[in-house]
C-alpha positions in Angstrom: 77.4 -84.2 9.8 76.8 -86.8 7.4 74.4 -88.9 10.5 72.7 -85.5 10.7 72.1 -85.2 7.2 71.1 -88.8 6.9 68.1 -88.7 9.3 66.4 -85.2 8.0 66.4 -87.2 4.4 65.0 -90.0 6.6 62.6 -87.6 8.6 61.1 -86.1 5.6 61.1 -89.2 3.7 58.8 -90.9 6.2 56.3 -87.5 6.7 55.8 -88.1 3.2 54.6 -91.8 3.9 52.4 -90.4 6.6 51.1 -87.7 4.2 50.7 -90.3 1.8 49.4 -93.0 4.0 46.9 -90.6 5.5 45.4 -89.9 2.1 45.2 -93.6 1.3 43.0 -93.9 4.4 40.6 -91.2 3.9 40.2 -92.0 0.2 40.4 -95.9 0.8 37.5 -95.2 3.6 35.2 -92.8 1.6 35.4 -95.2 -1.9 35.0 -98.3 0.6 31.7 -96.7 2.4 30.1 -95.8 -1.1 31.0 -99.4 -2.6 29.8 -100.9 0.8 26.3 -99.0 0.4 25.8 -99.3 -3.0 26.5 -103.4 -2.6 24.3 -103.6 0.8 21.7 -101.4 -1.2 21.3 -103.9 -3.9 21.3 -106.8 -2.0 19.0 -105.2 0.0 16.8 -104.8 -3.4 17.2 -108.4 -4.0 15.7 -109.6 -0.9 12.4 -107.6 -1.5 12.2 -108.3 -4.7 11.8 -112.2 -3.5 9.8 -111.4 -1.1 7.8 -109.3 -3.4 6.8 -112.1 -5.6 4.4 -113.5 -2.8 2.5 -111.0 -3.8 0.5 -112.8 -6.4 -0.1 -115.6 -3.7 -3.3 -115.1 -1.3 -2.8 -113.7 1.9 -1.2 -110.9 3.3 2.6 -110.0 1.9 4.1 -110.7 5.4 3.4 -111.4 8.9 4.9 -109.8 11.9 6.4 -113.4 12.5 8.0 -113.8 9.1 9.0 -109.6 9.0 11.0 -110.3 12.1 12.7 -114.0 11.1 13.8 -111.9 7.7 15.3 -109.1 9.8 17.0 -111.2 11.9 18.5 -113.2 8.6 19.0 -109.6 6.6 20.2 -108.4 10.3 18.3 -105.5 9.0 14.9 -103.9 10.3 11.3 -104.8 8.2 8.9 -102.2 7.9 5.9 -102.7 5.5 4.3 -99.1 4.4 0.8 -98.5 3.3 0.0 -96.2 0.3 -1.3 -93.9 2.5 2.0 -93.9 4.4 0.7 -95.7 7.5 2.7 -98.4 9.2 1.3 -102.0 8.1 3.6 -103.9 10.5 7.8 -103.8 11.6 10.2 -106.2 12.7 11.8 -104.2 15.9 8.2 -102.0 17.0 4.2 -101.7 17.0 2.9 -100.6 13.9 -0.1 -98.8 15.7 2.8 -96.7 17.9 5.0 -95.6 14.6 3.6 -92.5 12.8 3.4 -91.9 9.0 6.2 -92.6 7.2 4.9 -91.4 3.8 7.5 -88.0 4.1 10.3 -90.8 4.3 12.5 -89.5 1.4 13.2 -93.5 0.6 9.4 -94.6 1.2 7.9 -91.5 -1.0 10.1 -92.8 -3.9 8.9 -96.0 -3.4 5.1 -94.9 -3.2 5.9 -93.3 -6.5 6.7 -96.5 -8.4 11.1 -96.0 -7.7 13.4 -97.9 -5.6 14.9 -95.2 -3.1 17.2 -95.1 -0.5 18.6 -92.7 2.2 20.8 -92.3 5.2 20.1 -90.9 8.8 19.3 -91.4 12.1 16.0 -93.2 13.1 13.3 -91.0 14.8 12.3 -93.8 16.6 15.5 -95.6 17.8 17.8 -92.8 17.6 20.4 -94.8 15.5 22.0 -93.7 12.2 20.4 -96.7 10.0 20.6 -96.9 5.8 17.2 -97.2 4.0 16.3 -99.1 1.9 12.5 -99.1 -0.1 11.0 -100.6 -2.8 7.9 -101.1 -3.9 4.9 -103.4 -3.1 1.1 -104.2 -4.4 0.5 -103.0 -0.5 2.5 -99.9 -0.3 6.5 -100.1 0.2 8.6 -102.3 2.0 11.5 -101.0 3.9 14.6 -102.6 5.0 16.9 -100.5 7.5 20.8 -101.2 7.7 22.3 -99.8 10.9 24.8 -98.1 9.6 27.6 -99.0 12.5 27.8 -102.7 10.9 28.7 -100.9 7.8 31.4 -98.6 9.3 33.3 -101.7 11.7 32.9 -103.5 8.2 34.7 -100.4 6.2 37.4 -100.1 9.1 38.0 -103.4 9.2 38.6 -102.7 5.4 40.7 -99.9 6.1 43.1 -101.7 8.4 43.5 -104.2 5.5 44.1 -101.5 3.1 46.5 -99.3 5.3 48.8 -102.4 5.8 48.4 -103.6 2.4 50.4 -99.8 1.5 52.4 -100.4 4.8 53.9 -103.1 3.5 54.0 -102.0 -0.3 56.0 -99.1 1.0 59.1 -101.1 2.7 61.4 -101.8 -0.4 60.5 -97.7 -1.2 61.6 -97.0 2.9 64.8 -99.5 2.3 65.7 -97.9 -1.1 65.3 -94.5 0.2 67.8 -95.2 3.0 70.2 -96.6 1.2 69.4 -93.4 -1.7 69.8 -90.8 1.6 72.8 -92.5 2.6 74.2 -91.8 -0.3 72.8 -88.5 -0.5 74.1 -87.5 2.8 77.7 -89.2 2.4 78.1 -86.8 -0.9 76.4 -83.8 1.0 78.5 -84.0 4.2 81.8 -84.0 2.0 80.6 -80.7 0.1 80.1 -79.3 3.5 83.2 -80.6 4.9 85.0 -79.3 2.0 83.4 -75.8 2.0 84.1 -75.5 5.8 87.7 -75.7 4.9 87.6 -73.5 2.0 85.8 -70.8 4.4 89.0 -71.7 7.3 91.5 -70.7 4.3 92.4 -74.1 3.4 92.3 -73.5 -0.3 94.7 -76.6 -1.2 91.8 -79.3 -0.2 89.8 -80.7 -3.1 87.1 -82.8 -3.0 86.9 -86.6 -4.3 85.0 -87.4 -7.4 81.1 -87.8 -7.0 80.1 -89.2 -9.8 78.3 -87.0 -13.2 75.1 -86.6 -10.7 74.3 -82.8 -9.9 76.1 -83.3 -6.9 78.9 -84.9 -8.9 79.4 -81.5 -11.1 78.7 -79.0 -7.6 82.0 -81.0 -6.3 83.7 -80.7 -9.4 82.5 -76.2 -9.9 83.8 -76.8 -6.1 87.0 -78.1 -6.8 87.7 -75.5 -9.8 86.7 -72.4 -7.2 89.7 -74.3 -4.6 91.9 -73.9 -7.2 90.8 -70.4 -8.6 91.0 -69.3 -4.6 94.5 -71.0 -4.3 96.1 -69.7 -7.2 94.5 -65.8 -6.1 95.7 -67.0 -2.1 99.1 -67.2 -3.7 99.2 -64.4 -6.3 98.0 -62.3 -3.2 101.1 -63.9 -1.2 103.4 -62.9 -3.5 102.4 -59.8 -4.3 102.0 -59.0 -0.2 105.7 -60.5 -0.4 106.7 -58.1 -3.3 105.5 -55.2 -1.2 106.5 -55.9 2.3 110.2 -56.4 0.3 109.6 -53.2 -1.5 108.9 -51.8 1.4 112.0 -52.4 2.8 113.8 -51.7 0.2 112.1 -48.2 0.3 112.6 -47.8 3.8 116.3 -49.2 3.4 116.7 -46.3 0.4 115.3 -43.3 2.4 117.9 -44.1 4.6 120.5 -44.9 2.8 119.9 -41.8 0.5 119.6 -39.8 3.9 122.8 -41.2 5.4 124.9 -40.4 2.3 123.3 -36.9 1.8 124.0 -36.1 5.5 127.9 -36.2 5.0 128.4 -34.0 2.4 125.6 -31.4 3.5 126.7 -32.0 6.3 130.5 -31.0 5.7 129.5 -28.0 3.0 127.1 -26.8 5.8 130.1 -26.8 8.6 133.1 -25.9 6.4 130.4 -22.8 5.1 129.8 -21.6 8.8 133.4 -21.4 9.8 134.4 -19.5 6.5 131.7 -16.8 7.2 132.6 -16.7 11.0 135.9 -15.1 9.9 138.1 -18.1 8.2 136.9 -16.5 4.5 139.7 -13.8 5.6 142.3 -16.5 6.8 144.9 -17.3 3.6 145.5 -20.5 5.5 142.7 -22.1 5.8 139.7 -20.6 3.4 141.4 -21.8 -0.3 141.6 -25.7 1.8 137.6 -25.3 3.6 137.0 -24.0 -0.2 138.0 -27.2 -1.6 136.6 -29.2 0.8 133.3 -27.8 0.3 133.5 -28.3 -3.8 134.7 -32.2 -3.1 130.8 -32.7 -1.4 129.1 -30.4 -3.7 130.2 -32.9 -6.5 129.6 -35.8 -4.7 126.1 -34.8 -4.4 126.2 -34.1 -8.5 127.4 -37.6 -8.8 125.2 -39.1 -6.1 122.2 -37.2 -7.6 123.1 -38.3 -11.0 123.6 -41.7 -9.8 120.2 -41.7 -8.1 118.5 -40.0 -11.5 120.1 -42.7 -13.5 118.8 -45.7 -11.2 115.6 -43.9 -11.1 115.0 -44.4 -14.5 116.5 -47.7 -15.4 114.0 -49.4 -12.7 111.2 -47.0 -14.2 112.2 -48.5 -17.4 112.2 -45.0 -18.8 116.1 -44.7 -19.9 116.2 -44.6 -23.9 118.8 -46.6 -25.7 119.8 -46.2 -28.9 121.1 -49.9 -30.2 123.3 -50.3 -32.7 126.0 -53.1 -33.9 129.6 -51.8 -32.5 133.0 -53.2 -32.8 134.4 -54.7 -29.4 137.7 -53.4 -29.9 136.7 -50.0 -30.7 134.2 -49.6 -27.8 136.9 -51.4 -25.3 139.6 -49.1 -26.7 137.6 -46.0 -26.2 136.4 -46.5 -22.8 140.2 -47.3 -21.9 141.4 -44.3 -23.5 139.1 -42.3 -21.1 139.8 -44.3 -17.9 144.2 -44.4 -18.7 144.6 -41.0 -17.0 143.0 -42.5 -14.1 145.3 -45.1 -14.2 147.9 -43.6 -14.6 148.2 -41.9 -11.5 148.0 -45.0 -9.6 150.8 -46.8 -12.1 147.9 -49.4 -13.0 148.4 -50.9 -16.3 145.2 -51.7 -18.1 145.8 -54.7 -20.4 143.0 -55.0 -23.2 142.6 -59.5 -24.6 140.0 -60.1 -27.3 139.6 -63.4 -29.0 139.3 -61.9 -32.1 138.9 -58.3 -33.7 135.7 -59.1 -35.6 134.0 -59.4 -32.3 130.4 -57.3 -32.3 128.3 -56.4 -29.6 124.9 -54.9 -30.2 124.2 -52.3 -27.7 123.7 -48.5 -26.9 127.2 -47.2 -26.9 126.7 -44.7 -23.6 125.1 -47.7 -21.6 128.6 -49.5 -22.4 131.0 -47.3 -21.9 129.2 -46.5 -18.2 128.9 -50.5 -17.3 132.7 -50.8 -18.1 134.0 -47.4 -17.0 132.5 -48.5 -13.7 133.7 -51.8 -13.0 136.9 -49.9 -15.0 137.3 -47.4 -12.5 136.5 -49.9 -9.2 138.9 -52.2 -10.1 141.3 -49.6 -10.1 140.7 -48.1 -6.9 140.6 -51.1 -4.9 144.2 -52.5 -6.9 147.2 -52.1 -5.2 149.5 -49.2 -7.0 152.0 -51.1 -10.3 149.2 -53.6 -10.3 147.6 -54.6 -13.6 143.9 -54.9 -14.9 142.9 -57.3 -17.5 139.9 -56.3 -19.9 139.1 -59.3 -21.8 135.9 -60.2 -24.6 134.8 -63.7 -26.3 132.6 -65.2 -27.5 131.8 -69.5 -28.1 130.5 -71.9 -26.0 131.3 -70.2 -22.6 129.5 -67.2 -24.1 126.3 -68.8 -24.7 124.4 -68.9 -21.6 121.0 -67.1 -22.3 117.7 -69.1 -22.2 116.8 -68.4 -25.6 120.3 -69.4 -27.1 120.8 -65.9 -28.5 125.2 -65.5 -28.9 126.6 -63.6 -26.2 130.2 -61.6 -26.3 131.5 -62.1 -22.7 133.7 -59.1 -21.4 135.2 -59.5 -18.4 137.5 -57.3 -15.7 140.0 -58.7 -13.4 141.7 -57.2 -11.0 144.2 -58.0 -8.3 142.7 -55.9 -5.4 141.9 -57.7 -2.1 138.8 -59.5 -3.2 135.6 -59.9 -1.9 134.4 -61.9 1.0 132.1 -65.0 0.0 128.7 -63.7 2.2 129.1 -60.2 0.8 128.8 -61.5 -3.4 125.5 -62.0 -2.9 124.0 -58.5 -2.2 127.4 -57.0 -4.2 124.9 -55.6 -6.5 122.1 -53.9 -4.0 122.0 -50.1 -3.5 124.0 -49.1 -1.4 125.6 -51.9 -0.4 129.6 -51.8 0.0 131.7 -54.2 1.4 134.3 -51.7 3.7 132.2 -48.7 3.7 134.6 -46.8 5.1 137.3 -47.0 1.8 134.1 -46.5 -0.6 133.5 -43.1 0.8 137.0 -42.4 1.4 137.5 -43.2 -2.5 134.3 -40.9 -2.9 131.9 -44.1 -4.2 128.1 -43.5 -4.5 127.5 -47.0 -3.7 125.4 -47.1 -6.8 127.9 -47.4 -9.1 127.2 -51.6 -9.5 123.9 -51.1 -9.4 123.5 -49.4 -12.2 125.6 -51.7 -14.0 123.3 -54.7 -13.2 119.7 -52.7 -14.5 122.0 -51.7 -17.8 123.1 -55.0 -18.2 119.7 -56.8 -17.8 118.0 -53.3 -19.8 120.1 -55.3 -23.0 118.6 -59.0 -22.3 122.8 -59.6 -21.0 123.8 -61.4 -17.5 126.4 -60.2 -15.3 127.6 -62.4 -12.6 131.2 -61.9 -10.6 134.0 -64.6 -9.2 136.4 -63.3 -6.1 139.0 -64.9 -4.1 140.2 -62.6 -0.7 143.7 -61.7 -0.9 143.9 -62.3 -4.4 141.9 -60.2 -6.2 138.2 -60.3 -7.9 136.9 -60.7 -11.8 133.5 -59.1 -13.3 131.6 -60.6 -16.0 128.9 -59.3 -18.3 127.1 -60.8 -21.3 125.5 -58.6 -24.2 124.2 -60.2 -27.2 125.6 -60.0 -30.8 122.5 -59.8 -32.3 119.6 -57.9 -32.6 116.6 -59.8 -31.5 114.4 -59.3 -34.3 117.5 -60.8 -36.3 117.5 -63.8 -34.7 113.9 -64.4 -34.5 113.9 -63.6 -38.2 116.9 -66.3 -38.2 114.7 -69.0 -36.3 112.3 -68.0 -38.7 114.2 -69.2 -41.7 115.9 -72.0 -40.1 112.1 -73.5 -39.1 111.1 -73.2 -42.9 114.3 -74.5 -44.5 113.8 -77.9 -42.2 110.2 -78.0 -42.9 110.5 -77.9 -46.6 113.8 -80.4 -46.4 111.6 -82.7 -45.0 
């Protein structure tokens, strides 16, 4: 690519030089011929003036022999014309055979007392001549110089001029070759880079090329490449997100369909059984109605959880944030869940670091998070076990990136634990570690996903620690102060530090 550009530039330069040399040759030939003819005219006039001096002497101006000698000396044809236009003598032809010259332009001017000149073919010899005539007492003395001699001298001069011009162009050709090589190298790199961009290699970059126009072009192309690379990565990320969302959507549809199919099939099956006659059977009709009621409640619970999760994901859930005592929130929630724990003879023990602990949250959201975690702990803990609910603050709880003080709530059970491979997916929608047991216990598979979204909506964090055969502990952290209070405190701290310094 670089060599092709180089040869194109050199070819263009040579074409320009050829045009320039042609123009120089044409102009120099015309100027040289004109100047040479002027010089020749003046030279012939000087010869004629010298001969005219003899007009003051006795005898004829020229003899035929003298005319021939002078013509040979000056390489010109010498003709003496009388006042009436007749030829008195000629150095190359008999005078009596020549026609009257009075109509010849140069002779007419000379007979009128002026120096005349003209260029034309000779009617007698057919050779192109340059004629110069000067007035003399006898009439006109004319010299005719063949233009072939003039043209030969002009051609020699043209060759000399062309040779000098060619020599003068050599440094220009060398410099032009150097710059053509430099420009072609830059253009080659720019074309190669453009090819890389066209192929989608947006990470490629051009080397710096200076501050000239090509350097500016290279910088702009680099900026274009950076923008394209950034846009391409953004599109890749968005495409990956769309693929992920599509997978989530498909999984969601499959999971919802599966979750709805079981209770709907049960409701439909037992309803048809009742309609087919079991309604009159006192041994089964009540049991069948209880089953229908349980599956209807399961559908209601599933629908409610789906609506809640949808509002959270679309950020349409409304919260009423306020400061609450952690102890009061925990005690109110545990009072609600105590009957469920008592049925399985499971104890609920509360451990709080100090009674002044407060949290900034939505009361209903806090209740929903804690009740989901405690409900799961009760379902999976063995009969007679104890569930520990704790709350604390301090360095261990301050884990947010903005440094806001956090309160950490934990729910620890003595259940079967969660396998390590299941921990990363534990908070996904419809994900169950033990699917059969979860459905048996009435779970929808959305509880932990709702917990995650509620905690994140409070600018909190959530994680779990579990050991198989020992139990699991769920931790969630919520801020103890409102965001605007923290911002005001930071501003005040900054002003105080600036004032003291």
